[in-house]
C-alpha positions as CSV (number, residue, x, y, z in Angstrom):
1,M,390.3,130.6,142.8
2,S,387.4,128.2,142.1
3,R,387.3,125.0,144.2
4,A,386.0,123.1,141.2
5,F,389.4,121.9,140.1
6,V,391.1,121.6,143.4
7,K,391.7,118.0,144.7
8,E,389.9,117.6,148.0
9,D,392.1,116.6,150.9
10,A,391.4,113.0,151.6
11,N,391.7,113.7,155.3
12,N,388.4,115.6,155.2
13,L,386.5,112.3,154.9
14,P,384.4,111.7,158.1
15,E,385.9,109.2,160.5
16,E,382.5,108.2,161.8
17,L,379.5,107.4,159.7
18,P,376.0,107.6,161.2
19,E,374.5,104.2,161.9
20,R,371.7,103.0,159.7
21,Q,368.4,103.5,161.5
22,V,367.0,100.2,162.8
23,S,363.2,100.2,163.1
24,V,361.7,100.0,166.6
25,L,358.8,97.8,165.2
26,P,358.9,94.0,165.3
27,N,361.0,92.7,162.5
28,Y,358.6,90.3,160.8
29,V,360.0,88.6,157.7
30,T,358.7,86.2,155.1
31,P,360.9,83.2,154.2
32,Q,362.0,85.1,151.1
33,G,362.7,88.2,153.1
34,R,364.9,86.3,155.6
35,A,366.7,84.7,152.6
36,G,367.2,88.2,151.2
37,L,368.7,89.4,154.5
38,E,371.0,86.4,154.6
39,S,372.1,86.9,151.0
40,R,372.8,90.6,151.6
41,L,374.8,89.9,154.7
42,A,376.9,87.2,152.8
43,E,377.6,89.8,150.0
44,L,378.8,92.4,152.5
45,I,381.1,89.8,154.2
46,E,382.6,88.9,150.9
47,A,383.0,92.6,149.9
48,R,384.7,93.3,153.2
49,K,387.1,90.4,152.7
50,S,387.9,91.6,149.2
51,L,388.5,95.1,150.4
52,I,390.7,94.1,153.3
53,S,392.8,91.7,151.1
54,G,393.5,94.6,148.7
55,K,395.6,96.5,151.2
56,S,396.1,100.1,150.2
57,D,396.9,103.5,151.7
58,D,393.9,104.9,149.7
59,P,391.8,106.9,152.2
60,L,388.7,106.1,150.1
61,Q,389.3,102.4,150.8
62,G,389.1,103.2,154.5
63,Q,385.8,105.0,153.9
64,Q,384.5,102.1,152.0
65,L,385.5,99.7,154.8
66,R,383.7,101.9,157.4
67,L,380.6,101.9,155.2
68,L,380.7,98.1,154.7
69,E,381.2,97.6,158.5
70,R,378.3,99.9,159.2
71,D,376.0,98.0,156.8
72,L,377.2,94.7,158.3
73,R,376.2,95.8,161.7
74,Y,372.8,96.8,160.4
75,Y,372.1,93.5,158.6
76,E,373.4,91.4,161.5
77,A,371.0,93.2,163.8
78,R,368.1,92.8,161.4
79,L,368.8,89.0,161.1
80,K,369.2,88.7,164.8
81,S,365.8,90.4,165.4
82,A,364.0,88.7,162.5
83,I,360.7,87.0,163.4
84,L,359.9,84.5,160.7
85,V,356.3,84.4,159.7
86,N,355.4,81.6,157.3
87,N,351.8,82.0,156.1
88,S,352.2,79.7,153.1
89,G,349.6,77.2,152.2
90,P,345.8,77.5,152.3
91,G,344.8,80.6,154.0
92,T,341.7,81.7,155.9
93,G,340.9,84.2,153.3
94,E,341.8,87.0,155.7
95,V,344.6,89.4,154.8
96,R,347.6,88.6,157.0
97,F,351.3,89.1,156.8
98,G,352.6,87.4,153.7
99,A,349.4,87.7,151.7
100,R,349.2,88.7,148.1
101,V,346.1,91.0,148.0
102,T,344.2,92.2,144.9
103,V,342.2,95.4,145.3
104,K,340.0,97.4,143.0
105,D,339.5,101.2,143.4
106,S,336.3,103.2,142.6
107,A,337.5,103.7,139.0
108,G,337.7,99.9,138.5
109,T,341.5,99.8,138.5
110,T,343.0,96.7,140.0
111,Q,346.3,96.4,141.8
112,E,348.1,93.7,143.6
113,F,350.2,94.0,146.8
114,S,352.2,91.6,148.9
115,I,352.4,92.4,152.6
116,V,356.0,91.8,153.6
117,G,358.6,92.9,156.2
118,E,360.1,96.4,156.3
119,D,363.5,95.3,154.7
120,E,361.7,93.4,151.9
121,A,359.3,96.2,150.9
122,D,359.7,97.4,147.4
123,A,356.8,99.5,146.1
124,A,357.9,99.1,142.4
125,S,357.4,95.3,142.8
126,G,354.1,95.7,144.7
127,K,355.7,94.6,148.0
128,I,354.5,96.8,150.9
129,S,355.6,96.9,154.5
130,W,353.2,95.4,157.0
131,A,353.6,98.7,158.9
132,S,352.6,100.9,155.9
133,P,349.2,102.8,156.0
134,L,348.0,100.6,153.1
135,A,348.8,97.4,154.7
136,S,347.3,98.6,158.0
137,A,344.0,99.2,156.1
138,L,344.1,95.8,154.5
139,L,345.2,93.6,157.4
140,G,342.3,91.5,158.8
141,A,339.9,92.2,155.9
142,R,338.5,89.5,153.6
143,P,337.6,89.4,149.9
144,G,334.5,91.5,149.2
145,A,335.3,93.9,152.0
146,S,335.9,97.6,151.4
147,V,338.6,99.4,153.2
148,S,339.5,103.1,153.3
149,L,342.9,104.5,152.8
150,V,343.3,108.1,153.9
151,R,346.2,110.2,152.6
152,G,346.1,113.8,153.7
153,S,342.6,115.0,152.8
154,I,342.0,112.3,150.2
155,E,340.1,109.1,151.1
156,T,340.3,106.2,148.7
157,K,338.0,103.3,149.0
158,L,339.4,99.9,147.9
159,E,337.5,96.7,147.5
160,I,339.5,93.5,148.2
161,T,338.9,91.1,145.3
162,A,341.3,88.3,146.2
163,V,343.7,87.1,148.9
164,R,346.3,84.5,148.2
165,Y,349.2,82.9,150.0
166,S,352.2,81.1,148.5
167,N,352.4,77.4,148.7
């Protein structure tokens, strides 16, 4: 008989979930990144309260609770280890943590990146981790400088055209 239409035994759910991997690198955060961690932790605490108050014998609820508690441990650890770096205001022109950097490639295409903490990174929004290869290439450079980004056998030259910091 095909297993496609057989209800799985709820007791087959794993009792232990693997912990979320916590980076061994320093946990640098921007003020916005710290606020994001605090907000996520508050959301998880509320979700946990809501789940506990809806007492049920549903084994999926137990699984959801274990998942929430695992994520709570992760975000608590990340907040505890957070090192706030506030580089707002007038900068030195040098690319540092928290900078918004505009670069131009050899084809003349420009892109902007913000160098942020690991938990705040979101490539789709142009936010890159300070530990990423691109950020490593940019850190310490100034407008007008060229940096090289090597990905496999491909080397890309980028010219830094602007460095800004939030006020």
